[in-house]
C-alpha positions, 0 to 999 in steps of 0.5 A: 039470223043471229040478232043481238039487241042491247038496251039500258044505256043512258045518261048518269052522273059519275058514281052512278049505276046502269044495268045493260041488257042484251036480248039474243035470238037466232041461235042456241044461246046457251053453248056460247060465251057472250061478251060486252064491248065498248067503243068511243069514236075514233078508238078501237072497240075494246072488250069489257067483260065475257061470260062463258056458257057451261060454267058462267065463268066471268072475265073482266077488263082491268077497267071493269074489275070491281065495278062491273058485273056480267051475268046471263040468263040462258033460259031467257037468252039474256045477258046483263052488265051491271055497271056501278061507280061509273066514271067519265071514262066509261062513256062509250057505246056498249055492244053485245057480242057473240063469237060464232065463227065470227063476231056478231054485234048488236046495234049498241047502246049509248052510255054517257057519264057526265056531271 
């Protein structure tokens, strides 16, 4: 079964940093693009960043550009999201996702940015 497990969330002050990790299993990790999404209660889940498989091309939402860095380690079946200069509007549950016919999601990890 496809399984994605996020970790690394927590509470940080504005301007702080966190690194999220996503551990994948149940599928051949390398050929698939991977993404990070986030969701605030009452709002739709939104795409934060995507990283492709063959070239490692990265795509960022405007809100993430210049502050977040997505990366992956195909050998270890891991994906990361380095988040710098976090702001209150970044507070959300962050989800790891892979599209294999449909989106598969992890359980999410909470990121709270507050002073």
